[in-house]
N, C-alpha and C positions, 0 to 999 in steps of 0.2 A: 522511344526514349525511357528508361528507367523510371518507374511511377516515384510519382512522393508518395512514400511510405508513412501517414498519420494516424494509421491503426491505432495505434498503441506504442508507450515506451520500451514495451518489452521484445520489439521486432530487431533490435538493432543487433550487428554483427561486431564480435570481438574483434577489439582493434589488435593490428599486426603486436604491438608490445604484449597485449591482455595474452594473447595465443601462445607468444617467445616463456613467459612466464608460466603458465599453463604447462606448457611441454616442457620447461625443466623443472617443475614442481616435485617437492620431496613427500613419499606419499607412505602410506602406511594400513593397514586393517582399522576403518574410524570403530565400525562394532565393534572391538578390542580395544578401542581408545587410543590405538597405536599411531594414526595420521600425523604427523608432528604439524604440517600447512591448516589442518582442520585446527586444530589446538590451538595453533596461535589465529587462526579468523576468530576463534571462540573468546579466546582471550580479549583480543582487539576490540571486538564488536561489544562484548563486555565494558570496557572500560570506557569506550567511546561514549556509550549512554551514562554510566555511571552504574553500573549493577554488577552483582558478584561474579555472574556464569551467562552463562550463553550456548547454544547449542544451534547446530546446521539443521536445518531443513532441507528436501528437496525443493520446497516450493511452500510461498507464502500462502497456501490455502493451509497445507500442513503445519504450515508454522503457527496460525493463526488455531488451530482444532488443538495441536498439542496444547498451546495457552489455555483453550478454556477447559480443555479435562483433566487441567493438571489442577484447575481453580475449580471443578464444578463435579458432584457426583449424579449417579443418574438420580434423577428426579429434582435435581435443581435448578435453577432458571437464572439466566443472564438477560439483562436490560440493555437496548441496542437498538439504534435507527432505524426506523422503518426502509431506508436506503442505504443502509452501511454494508460493507464487501462481506462480512461476516453472518451476514444475515442473509442476502438476498441475492448474490452471487457467488458463494461458495456450496452448492448443492445441497443447502439444506444438512452439511455432516453433523453439526452440534446435535441435531436433534438425531438423526438417522443413524450417527455411528455413536455417538457419547450420551445418548438418552438425556439431554438437555433442552430446557424450552427455552427458546428465545419467547423473548415480552418484546415486540417490535413497536418504537415508538416514536411519532412525530418529529422530523428535524427540522430546524432554521434553516435560511438561505446559506450560513455558511458553515452547515454540516452540526449545530450543537443541536442540543437535546434541552430543552426547558429545565432548569432546576427543579420547579413545581413538577413537572411531569414524572422527573425520576424519584422526587420524594414521595409521589401520589401513589409509584406503581410497586413502588418493594411490598412485597407481601407482608400481612403480620404472619405471625409462629402459630400456624392452626393448621392444624392435618388434613384439611381441606384445600391448600394451597401446597402448588409448590414452590421451594424453599428461594428465595432471592439470593444470592451468591454474590454476583459480579455486574460490575457496568463495566459495559465495552462501549471506547469510543475510537473516532477513525482522524488522522491528519496525515497526510488532505485527505479533505474529502470532496472528490468531485476537481479538483484540483485546486480548491480554498481552502486556507489555514484556518485552523482552529486556533483563535486567541489564547495566548497561555491564561491570562488573569481566566478566563472563563475555564480554562483544564483546572488551575488551580480550584475552583468552587466546585466544579463540580466531582473532582477528587474529594476535594475533603469533605462533601456532601456523603459521598459513598461512605469513605472512614468513619464518619457517624454513624452512619448508618449501620454498622458493620459488613461492609461489602466491600471484596476485593478490587481493582480495578487490571483492566487490560487493554492497551492500547494497539489498535492496527494500524500501523505507522509503514506502510510498505514504505510510502512517499516521504516517511519523518525527514528524509533529506532536503529533500525542496521544501520543506515548511519552513526547516531550520536555514537555508539560504535565501527564500523569500524575505522572511520576517526579520535576519538578523540574531534569532536566539538561539545560542547556541543547544546542539540538539541533547546535550547531556541534561538541561535545563527543562525540556520540552518531555523527556522520556522521566524527568524523577518524579512525577507527582503518582507514577504509576508503578503497579504492582509486576507487572509483565509488560513487555513491549515485543510485538512483532516487526522486522526491518526485512524488505527485500533487497536483492544486491541485483536483480534480471529487469527492474522497471528502469528507472532516471539512471542508477548508476553503471547500466550497459552490463554487466555479465551475464554470460548462456543461460545459467540456474543459479538456484540456492536461495535461502531466505534463513533468517536468524532467529529464535524466540530467547528473550533475554529477561534476566529476573536473579530472584533469591538461589543459593546452590541450592537448598529445599527445592522449591518450583522445579528446576531444573532439572534436578532427579526427578522428579514426580514426572515430567514433561518426556524426560528421555525414555523410561518403561511406554509412555504412549505414542510416540516414535518409532518403537519396536513396535508395537502391535497394529500399527499403521503401514508398514511395510517400508519407512523410511529407514532402516538403517542401511547405509550403505558402506562400500570396503573402500577403495582408492579415492578416496573424494577428494581429497585434496587436490585435484587435478582441479576441481571446479573453485575449491576454495583459494585455489592461488588467484583465480578469476577474480574474485570477490576481494581479494586483499587487496589486486592492482586497483578494482574500481574504488575501494578507500583511498588509496595514495592519488590516483589521479584525477576521478571523476566528480567528486564530489563541489568543488569550486565552479567547473565549468557549467554547472546546474542553472547557473547564473542567465548562461547564454541561451539555456533551452527555455526558460522564462523569459526572454527578449525577446526570441523568435515568436512565443506564443502571441507579445503583445503586437507584435506588427504582423501577424496573424489577423489580428481581431481588430484593429485599426483598418486595416485594407478593407476589410468589409462593411465599414461603417457606409451609414445613406443607401444600402440594398433594399427597396422598399418588397414588405412583408420578409425580412430576415432582420434576425432579431438577436444580437451577440451578444454574450455576454460577455464581461471583461473578465481576463483571466487572472489571478493572483501569480501562478507560478505556471506547469505547461501544458496545461487541459485548456483548450479554446472548444464550450458547447454554440452551438447555433439553432434555434427554434425559427422555422419555417411556418408562412402561410399556408394552408392545405392546400392551395392551386400549387403551390411551386414543388411540396416537398413529394408526389409521386414518383417512385423510383430514383430519385435522386441519388442514393449509394450508386448505383448502377450507372448512372449518368456519369458521376465525377470518374467511376473506374476508368471509364471508356475514356476520359478526356485524360486520364494520368494521373489524377490524384484519388488515395486511398485513404477513408476515414469508415468511422461504423456510425451505426442509426437506430441502436433498440429503440430507442425512446427518444434523443434527442441527437442533431450532427454532434460527434464528440470526432476531434481533432488532437494528437497529441503531439509535443513535439518531443526530441531527442538527441542522442550525441551523432546519428546517421544524419542530421538534416542539418542542411547549410541556408544561408542567406539566400543564397538564389535558389533552392527550393524553395522557401518561403513565397519569394517574389511571384514564381512558377506558380505556385497554390492560389496565390492570390486572384493571379489573370485569370486561371481557369476556373475560380470559384464565380467570380463577376460573372465570367461568359456565362457560364452556366445555370447563375441564380437569380 
């Protein structure tokens, strides 16, 4: 049988309808700014998030890096969560390629950083210190939704202290659907937001950075430097536009499937399941259950990741029957 692939929402296949619009996409040379489908996507995502402009990039990692490098210069610093994607999971690009120093801070269970920690780690204006220029947050973080009141308080603090703000919003549409808060309201307090089309939205590739026209102009130069200038990229942009039209509201199905998965694993000894808010389920195992568990699950037909906890991610290629099968395999294996 085909495995139930819960490793990530990046494993989705383009739907037949998405493939059709991609095949029919009107294209041009995006490096010259001539691709009408890329231009339409950039205008659409900027408007959805309430910003002036947007930049289409191949990946979320590059979108975040373009944002960080557009905000910060060599020797500057950004404040970021200890387990945030821009710090831990993007190869150290800000430091290696941007010469930007990360200042990682501890995160709370919902992904937030205590306001007191943010305030305390903004460096004085002194030649001994890197210049603190930016606060970077993430929503969702590990599938958890940052509360809007916290976002407003944290970004207000940053503004009072002279910092710009960036949101890694790879799954920001998951946050919006789960919380019932319009995505523009989540994005509004930030100077820049990165959005991924190839995670929960199910496009085959691509992300976007949104912000002011001036910031996006700086980010455009960075994208060129990083090798992110694609030519007839409208083929990919068409998939992202289709995802925005058809795959946002259905994220609620992924969230429901994640809840069903989590509920189906309750009561197993030595198994602790974190109640999901969106489409990601984390499981912690007692040591005697953990050895080789990813491989054992794979052999039984369920794919997941286990870098530090077991992680299961629902997506548009996962059905209710897939979840029922995964629950049965997990209960037997664990």
